[in-house]
DRENSEGU-150662 format. One line per field, with one value per residue (C-alpha): residue in three letters; x, y, z. Coordinates in nm, 3 decimals. Layout:
N
residu: [ALA/...]
c1: [X/...]
c2: [Y/...]
c3: [Z/...]
This chain:
118
residu: [GLN/GLY/GLN/LEU/VAL/GLU/SER/GLY/GLY/GLY/LEU/VAL/GLN/PRO/GLY/GLY/SER/LEU/GLY/LEU/SER/CYS/ALA/ALA/SER/TRP/SER/PHE/PHE/SER/THR/HIS/ASP/MET/GLY/TRP/TYR/ARG/GLN/ALA/PRO/ARG/LYS/GLN/ARG/ASP/TRP/VAL/ALA/SER/ILE/THR/THR/SER/GLY/ILE/THR/TYR/TYR/ALA/ASP/SER/VAL/LYS/GLY/ARG/PHE/THR/ILE/SER/ARG/ASP/ASN/ALA/ASN/ASN/THR/VAL/TYR/LEU/GLN/MET/ASN/SER/LEU/LYS/PRO/GLU/ASP/THR/ALA/VAL/TYR/TYR/CYS/ASN/ASP/PRO/THR/MET/VAL/GLN/VAL/GLY/MET/ALA/SER/TRP/GLY/LYS/GLY/THR/LEU/VAL/THR/VAL/SER/SER]
c1: [-2.701/-2.898/-3.059/-2.906/-3.055/-2.950/-3.032/-2.952/-3.075/-3.258/-3.278/-2.948/-2.885/-2.591/-2.253/-2.373/-2.309/-2.483/-2.379/-2.504/-2.523/-2.562/-2.619/-2.574/-2.731/-2.452/-2.233/-1.887/-1.928/-1.567/-1.499/-1.705/-1.548/-1.820/-1.965/-2.198/-2.388/-2.646/-2.909/-3.059/-3.398/-3.440/-3.066/-2.876/-2.731/-2.366/-2.082/-1.998/-1.740/-1.565/-1.385/-1.221/-1.194/-0.844/-0.984/-0.834/-1.061/-1.153/-1.378/-1.550/-1.411/-1.724/-1.719/-1.315/-1.248/-1.597/-1.694/-1.517/-1.611/-1.585/-1.652/-1.726/-1.699/-1.789/-2.107/-2.153/-2.185/-2.070/-2.068/-2.057/-1.972/-2.096/-1.945/-1.956/-2.252/-2.391/-2.724/-2.614/-2.563/-2.924/-3.003/-3.117/-2.814/-2.745/-2.475/-2.365/-2.053/-1.920/-1.810/-2.179/-2.294/-2.025/-2.151/-2.513/-2.625/-2.654/-2.970/-3.025/-3.192/-3.449/-3.162/-3.194/-3.268/-3.066/-3.176/-2.929/-3.164/-3.204]
c2: [-0.208/-0.187/-0.438/-0.764/-0.898/-1.247/-1.381/-1.656/-1.958/-2.248/-2.608/-2.785/-3.133/-3.283/-3.198/-2.891/-2.525/-2.202/-1.880/-1.647/-1.297/-1.049/-0.687/-0.475/-0.135/-0.040/0.245/0.179/-0.164/-0.206/-0.211/-0.484/-0.844/-1.042/-1.415/-1.682/-1.888/-2.160/-2.322/-2.690/-2.799/-2.851/-2.769/-2.452/-2.197/-2.266/-2.051/-2.160/-1.871/-1.542/-1.259/-1.012/-0.640/-0.726/-0.983/-1.284/-1.581/-1.871/-2.174/-2.454/-2.777/-2.910/-2.657/-2.614/-2.657/-2.654/-2.295/-1.962/-1.651/-1.293/-0.923/-0.610/-0.311/-0.073/-0.223/-0.340/-0.694/-1.050/-1.358/-1.724/-1.935/-2.323/-2.599/-2.969/-2.932/-3.217/-3.280/-3.190/-2.855/-2.777/-2.494/-2.173/-1.928/-1.602/-1.335/-1.123/-0.953/-1.248/-0.963/-0.904/-1.283/-1.350/-1.074/-1.141/-0.846/-0.922/-0.863/-1.122/-1.113/-1.374/-1.582/-1.757/-2.121/-2.358/-2.726/-3.012/-3.297/-3.520]
c3: [3.396/3.047/2.817/2.677/2.357/2.253/1.950/1.669/1.835/1.675/1.569/1.457/1.392/1.603/1.448/1.295/1.369/1.482/1.555/1.852/1.917/2.226/2.194/2.475/2.543/2.820/2.831/2.825/2.692/2.599/2.975/3.038/3.062/2.886/2.909/2.781/2.989/2.948/3.139/3.021/3.116/3.487/3.535/3.705/3.475/3.397/3.272/2.894/2.781/2.871/2.677/2.885/2.770/2.622/2.394/2.614/2.609/2.843/2.784/2.984/2.941/2.790/2.485/2.447/2.095/1.960/2.063/2.002/2.187/2.025/2.080/1.872/2.088/1.796/1.798/2.182/2.053/2.211/1.988/2.032/1.731/1.775/1.618/1.619/1.837/2.051/2.186/2.537/2.420/2.406/2.667/2.669/2.607/2.782/2.786/3.090/3.273/3.487/3.748/3.788/3.759/4.047/4.319/4.235/4.057/3.726/3.497/3.262/2.924/2.782/2.619/2.290/2.293/2.113/2.021/1.894/1.755/1.486]
């Protein structure tokens, strides 16, 4: 597995929006399903959203209707558009291949911190 670099995090007020990016230095990026995960302080890392190689998307109930995952295979990048943000969305956000995560072979990037606060 190559490198994953997440970016786009920051401080945003409740109800605001933020867009995250994840650049992958992987060969054959287009053949990988991709997902976003997040880890809040003192909590485990949780799955947020996934997009398959064919563009089918899945979302955790907590973000459904507010977050949108997309991908750009030409640029080896996956995105997460986050709208109507809530304080409980505060976390470090990571991207990875869900299959690699499930089998315990995922190599994680540094993530990007999203803080939702007034």
